[in-house]
Each structure stands twice: as C-alpha cells, then as structure tokens.
N, C-alpha and C positions, 0 to 999 in steps of 0.2 A: 504494500500500500504505499502511496505517496501522499502526503499531507502538507497543506501550505495554509498560512494566514495571508491574506492579501489585503493591505490597508489602501483605502482610496479616500483622499482628504478633499473635499469641496473648497471652492471660494465661497464666502458667507453669499454672496449675491447670486451663486449658482447652485447652492445646496439643493433647492426643491426639483430643479431640473435635473440635476446628477441623480437624484434618488429615483425619480422615475425612470431613468435609463437603467441603472442598476437593479431595479426591481424587474424591468422586463427581461434582464438576462436569466433570472433564477428558474424558471420553468423550461426553457429550451436547454439550459445547460444540464438540468437535472435529467433530462431525456437523452442526452449524449452517452455513446458507449464509454465505458470506463468511469463514469461519474459515480461514486459512492454516496458523497454528501456534498451539498453545496447551498451553505447557510449563510445570509446576509444578516449583520447586526449593525447597531450604530453604538458608538461610544455613548456611555452614559452620561459623561460629563462634557462632551463636545459633539453635537448633533451635526456638525460638519465631517466627522470621522466615520467612515463606513468601514467595516471589516468582514471579510468573507473567511469563513471556516470551511476549506475543502478538503476532501478526501478522494483520490483518485486511485484506480488499479496500479498505476505506475506513472513514471515521469512522461512516457509517450502520449498516455491519454491526455495529461495536462497539456503537453505541446499541441496536440490536436484541437483541444478546445481554444487555445489562443489563435487558431487560425480560423475559427468557425466564423461564417458570414453574419451571424446575428450579433457579433460583438462589434461590427463595424459602425452603426450609430454612435457608439460609445467611443470607440477609439479613433473616430475621425473628429471629434470635438475634445479630445483629452487635455490639450494644452489649455484651451479657454475654460474648461470646468474646473480644473484641479488646481490647488494651491501649491502642490509639491508632486513629484513623481509617485507614481504608484510603487509601494513597498510590498514585495513578495517575500516571504519568510518561510522556508521549508522547515518541517518540524520532524523529528525522530520520536516515535512512540517509545516510552520506557515503562509504561505500567504493564505492558504485555509480558515484560521480563521479569516482573516481580511474582514470586511464587505465590 
C-alpha cells in the first residue's frame, strides 16, 4: 500500500472556489483503479488548508491518478488558487508492524 497526505492551501480570496474543485475530485478518484481511500479534510484551525488522506495500492496507481483528465480543471488554475505549492508527504504505516 502507498499512503500520502496531500496538503493544498488556498488563497483566502479563492478558498470557496478551490473547495468546490477539490470536492469534485473525490467521487471520480475513489472510482479509479488502485484507489483504496481518498478522503478530503479541512484544517480545524485554518479553513484555507485542505488535506487529502490517500491510500493507493502502489505508487504506480498514484502516478496514474495524477494524470487523470478529471484533475485538469484544478491543475489548470493551481497557480491562481493556491497560496503555496501542493505538499505531498508519503507515509509509512507502522501500526501494522506492532504485535
């Protein structure tokens, strides 16, 4: 399994527009081959910070996701909508290793 946290920070003036675009990614992404979980969160202290918690079967599935056409409406406007670059943080599961 390949797990990531993807953090997307909106400019305050584009927060609502970005939220709509991010929400639109959830259903088609969950239907993709290799998607185990794809959950959108908002930071409890900062409504401009959105976090995706994602589990994929492997890195290749994530790479295929990043090339999907349903991401184009978001990716084509990313510089205008975001306050900083998207942060993608790969995670390693440790609890499965605990007896």
